[in-house]
MISEKE-521903 format. One record per residue (C-alpha): x, y, z; residue number from 1; residue in one letter. Coordinates in Angstrom, 3 decimals, always signed. Layout:
N
         X         Y         Z  num  residu
         X         Y         Z  NUM       A
...
END
This chain:
191
         X         Y         Z  num  residu
   -19.208    -7.110    -0.051    1       M
   -18.222    -2.861    +1.066    2       Y
   -15.744    -1.548    -0.233    3       T
   -14.709    +2.623    -0.958    4       L
   -14.857    +4.031    -4.297    5       P
   -11.430    +3.364    -6.734    6       I
   -11.117    +6.686    -6.327    7       E
   -10.898    +6.563    -2.240    8       A
    -9.257    +3.556    -2.275    9       L
    -6.159    +5.994    -4.836   10       L
    -6.489    +8.891    -2.447   11       E
    -5.978    +6.678    +0.562   12       R
    -2.517    +4.961    -0.968   13       V
    -1.462    +8.307    -1.902   14       G
    -1.782    +7.448    -5.957   15       M
    -2.250   +10.716    -7.945   16       E
    -2.330   +11.081   -11.820   17       P
    +1.669   +12.054   -12.226   18       H
    +2.134    +8.493   -10.206   19       H
    -0.540    +6.628   -12.940   20       V
    +1.829    +8.385   -15.862   21       E
    +5.370    +7.251   -14.121   22       Q
    +3.700    +3.740   -14.200   23       I
    +3.124    +3.723   -17.506   24       K
    +6.039    +5.094   -18.169   25       K
    +8.060    +2.826   -16.837   26       I
    +5.986    -0.420   -18.089   27       E
    +8.177    -1.092   -20.848   28       D
   +11.279    -1.954   -18.350   29       V
    +8.829    -3.495   -16.290   30       M
    +6.610    -5.911   -18.177   31       T
    +8.656    -7.376   -20.055   32       P
   +10.123    -9.341   -16.164   33       L
    +6.349   -11.022   -16.225   34       A
    +8.068   -14.300   -16.381   35       H
   +10.915   -14.001   -14.112   36       E
    +9.121   -12.339   -11.816   37       M
    +6.653   -15.819   -11.510   38       A
    +9.001   -17.905   -10.922   39       L
   +10.705   -15.981    -8.809   40       G
    +7.705   -14.865    -6.746   41       F
    +6.676   -18.718    -6.867   42       Y
   +10.750   -20.432    -6.129   43       D
   +10.181   -17.857    -2.812   44       Y
    +6.377   -19.461    -1.988   45       L
    +7.937   -22.627    -2.799   46       G
   +10.320   -22.320    +0.381   47       K
    +7.329   -21.850    +2.810   48       D
    +6.552   -26.031    +3.719   49       P
    +2.523   -24.975    +3.776   50       R
    +2.569   -22.588    +0.399   51       S
    +4.930   -25.766    -1.228   52       R
    +1.956   -27.634    -0.148   53       A
    -0.353   -25.631    -1.775   54       L
    +0.658   -25.063    -4.700   55       L
    +2.648   -27.887    -5.590   56       W
    -0.350   -30.730    -4.166   57       S
    -2.163   -30.375    -7.727   58       E
    -0.453   -31.057   -11.169   59       P
    +0.062   -28.246   -13.183   60       G
    -1.006   -26.007   -10.808   61       R
    +2.051   -23.787   -10.969   62       V
    +2.212   -23.931   -14.252   63       E
    -1.417   -21.921   -14.153   64       R
    -0.464   -19.306   -11.506   65       L
    +2.345   -18.803   -13.834   66       Y
    +0.372   -17.503   -16.199   67       G
    -1.891   -15.676   -14.282   68       A
    +1.100   -13.437   -12.115   69       F
    +2.114   -12.733   -15.427   70       E
    -1.360   -10.901   -16.865   71       V
    -2.302    -9.832   -13.464   72       W
    +1.825    -8.665   -13.198   73       Y
    +0.293    -6.573   -16.259   74       H
    -2.422    -5.345   -15.606   75       E
    -0.409    -3.145   -12.188   76       M
    +1.335    -1.308   -14.855   77       F
    -0.949    -0.887   -17.392   78       S
    -1.981    +2.626   -15.683   79       G
    -6.060    +1.678   -15.575   80       V
    -6.916    +1.797   -12.208   81       Y
   -11.073    +1.796   -12.023   82       D
   -13.679    +0.114   -10.656   83       E
   -13.004    -2.999   -13.154   84       E
    -9.101    -3.182   -11.629   85       Y
   -10.164    -3.169    -8.336   86       A
   -12.897    -5.916    -8.572   87       E
    -9.979    -7.967   -10.248   88       K
    -7.960    -7.593    -7.608   89       R
   -11.159    -8.307    -4.999   90       W
   -11.214   -11.271    -6.831   91       R
    -7.771   -12.014    -6.973   92       I
    -7.679   -11.878    -2.116   93       G
   -11.086   -14.124    -2.333   94       L
    -9.444   -16.464    -4.583   95       V
    -6.161   -16.644    -2.529   96       H
    -8.395   -16.761    +1.043   97       A
   -10.636   -19.338    -0.819   98       R
    -7.268   -21.704    -0.721   99       Y
    -6.291   -21.030    +3.014  100       G
    -3.627   -18.196    +2.118  101       V
    -3.577   -16.330    +4.876  102       T
    -2.559   -12.411    +4.976  103       T
    +0.031   -13.259    +6.892  104       S
    +1.595   -15.188    +3.882  105       A
    -0.147   -12.890    +1.150  106       M
    +1.761    -9.264    +2.316  107       I
    +5.218   -10.240    +2.904  108       P
    +4.825   -12.147    -0.606  109       A
    +4.213    -9.019    -2.391  110       M
    +6.711    -7.170    -0.359  111       G
    +9.104    -9.968    -2.059  112       Y
    +7.530    -8.781    -5.388  113       I
    +8.487    -5.361    -4.527  114       H
   +12.076    -6.116    -4.100  115       T
   +12.619    -7.601    -7.088  116       L
   +11.485    -4.921    -8.460  117       A
   +13.082    -2.435    -7.209  118       L
   +16.024    -4.534    -7.728  119       E
   +15.258    -4.107   -11.177  120       H
   +13.966    -0.768   -11.364  121       L
   +17.278    +0.429    -9.506  122       M
   +19.845    -1.348   -12.162  123       S
   +17.289    -0.409   -15.300  124       A
   +16.911    +3.687   -14.962  125       L
   +18.598    +6.539   -14.924  126       R
   +19.342    +7.869   -11.152  127       P
   +17.985   +10.820   -12.140  128       V
   +14.192    +8.655   -13.048  129       D
   +15.053    +6.198   -10.469  130       L
   +13.250    +8.409    -7.242  131       H
    +9.406    +9.053    -9.313  132       K
    +9.824    +5.385   -10.729  133       A
   +10.555    +4.001    -6.741  134       L
    +7.753    +6.016    -5.217  135       E
    +5.450    +5.310    -7.920  136       S
    +5.754    +1.593    -8.016  137       L
    +5.232    +1.914    -4.208  138       T
    +2.515    +3.103    -4.444  139       K
    +0.542    +0.730    -7.019  140       I
    +2.175    -2.324    -4.759  141       L
    +0.216    -0.709    -1.487  142       T
    -2.673    +0.230    -3.399  143       L
    -3.022    -3.920    -4.931  144       E
    -2.118    -4.790    -1.609  145       T
    -4.889    -2.574    +0.315  146       T
    -7.625    -4.397    -2.347  147       L
    -6.474    -7.854    -1.273  148       M
    -6.431    -6.941    +1.764  149       S
    -9.728    -5.592    +2.117  150       E
   -11.247    -8.489    +0.227  151       S
    -9.907   -10.921    +3.304  152       Y
   -11.795    -8.441    +5.665  153       E
   -15.008    -8.772    +3.698  154       V
   -14.362   -12.452    +3.953  155       A
   -13.589   -12.716    +7.128  156       T
   -16.606   -11.260    +8.297  157       A
   -18.953   -13.133    +5.834  158       M
   -17.493   -16.922    +7.490  159       G
   -18.017   -15.483   +10.882  160       L
   -21.237   -14.666   +10.292  161       G
   -21.903   -18.186    +8.594  162       A
   -21.240   -19.507   +11.866  163       G
   -17.163   -20.371   +11.217  164       V
   -13.945   -20.317   +13.884  165       D
   -11.648   -17.556   +12.868  166       W
    -8.996   -19.583   +11.722  167       K
   -11.449   -20.750    +9.004  168       K
   -13.301   -17.281    +8.390  169       A
   -11.632   -16.387    +5.870  170       P
   -11.539   -19.163    +3.894  171       Q
   -15.513   -19.855    +4.142  172       R
   -16.385   -16.427    +3.405  173       G
   -14.511   -16.521    -0.219  174       A
   -16.150   -19.426    -0.565  175       E
   -19.761   -17.899    -0.209  176       I
   -18.837   -14.183    -1.835  177       I
   -17.333   -16.233    -4.602  178       L
   -20.302   -18.609    -5.448  179       A
   -22.928   -15.627    -4.769  180       E
   -20.888   -13.547    -7.705  181       S
   -20.953   -14.105   -10.723  182       T
   -18.670   -12.306   -13.418  183       S
   -17.924    -9.032   -11.389  184       R
   -18.767    -8.439    -8.054  185       L
   -20.577    -6.435    -6.755  186       T
   -19.360    -3.455    -4.801  187       F
   -21.963    -1.980    -1.850  188       V
   -20.401    +1.641    -1.662  189       R
   -20.685    +3.849    +1.574  190       G
   -18.408    +2.274    +4.462  191       R
END
């Protein structure tokens, strides 16, 4: 797998130390909403028939996903954006791809999270604090989307290399990558 070092990705999305500080400042405002965000997120996804069929095809799946979402959401506001963080986000993207979630579904879902988080910040913060918080929220969500999208790109290339047609390539590529990976993904630098 190929990716830029996390430092390069942080630079690419414009995440500077003052954004990280701001994210840490809003952590206490944002993380108590993790469960409500999970409920809203999966309610949003459930409106799409394809997503609904996938999410509710197995008893208990959505309930398990609530917990995974809450962990992801808490980590997003931790202020720690290192190699381990990037690897976790890659794995999230690969798991989504393996189950057939497309980027055309994933990116709008991230947009929905952005909308919910914006609404909360606008009601929870004083106007003087709002601009910095909104800017930092946008930076972290852009980083999240970039990392997950990049994993889809690599999975697609891997699937195409395995001879699968382009529609099934992300899913097959993700299966290959996840099967080959151990507890942590190994990144090859220099792309």
